[in-house]
N, C-alpha and C positions, 0 to 999 in steps of 0.2 A: 675462642670460646670463653665466655665470662663465667665466673664462679656463681653458683646458685646458692640460695639459702638452705637447700636440702643437704649440703655438705655438713656432716656433724661436727667437723673441726673448724668450720668457718668462723664462728663467733670467737673461738679461742685464738685463731690466727689473726683476726682483725685486731684483737686486743694486743697481741704480741707485736703487731706491726706499728702500733702507736708508740713512738719513741720520744726521747727528749730533744730530738733535733728535727727541725722542719724538713731538712733535706732528706733525712732517712724516712720520715713519714711519706714524703712524696714518692721516693723510690719504691718503698715497700707496699704502700697502699695501691699504687698504680699496678704493680706486678700482681698483687693479690686479685685485683679486679680483672686484669686482662691477660695474665700469663700463667697463673697458678693452675688453672683447670686443664691446661695442655700438658702438664708434666706427668711423667710416669710415676709409679709408686716410689722408686728410689730417689728420683729428683724431688719429690715432695718431702721425703725424709731429709734430703740435703737442705732444702729450704728451711725446714724447721731447725736444723742444726745451725744454719747461718744466723737465725734469729737469736741464738744464744750468745753471739759475739757482743762484746761491749760496744756501745754506740760509736765511739771515736774510731775504733779498729774497723768496725763494719763500714763506716762511712769511707774510710781510706781505701778499703777493698772495693767498694762499689764505685768509687771515683777513679779506680785504676791506679792509685798512688802507690799501693803495695799489693803484693800477691800473697795469698794464703799458702801455707806449706802443703795443704792437702789439695790435690788437683780437683776433686769433686766440688770443693768450695769455690774455687776459681770458675768452674764451669757454671754453677748456679748463679754466681755473681754476674757473669757475662749475660746470662738470660735476663736477669733483673735489669742490667744496663740497657739491653736491647729493648726491653719493654718500656723503659722510661723514655727512650728516644722516640717512641711513636708519636 
C-alpha cells in the first residue's frame, strides 16, 4: 500500500527522508513510498526514531554493517532493507 497525501505527517516525513547521502535518500524515499503505510503505529514511531540517527550511522545500520543496540531499530531497519530490495 502506498502512502497517500492525506497522511498529515507525510510532508514532514518526506523532508526528514531527504539526507546528505544519496544512498540514504534511496533507502528512505523508497520505504516511505512503498512500505511506510503498512506499518502499525509503533513501527511508525520506530521509523521516526531511526530518522534521528546521524547519516553515517544510519547508513551503516541500513547496509547491515552494524546493529543498533535497540532491537526495535534493527527491526525497522530490516523492513527498510526489504523494501529497498523490491
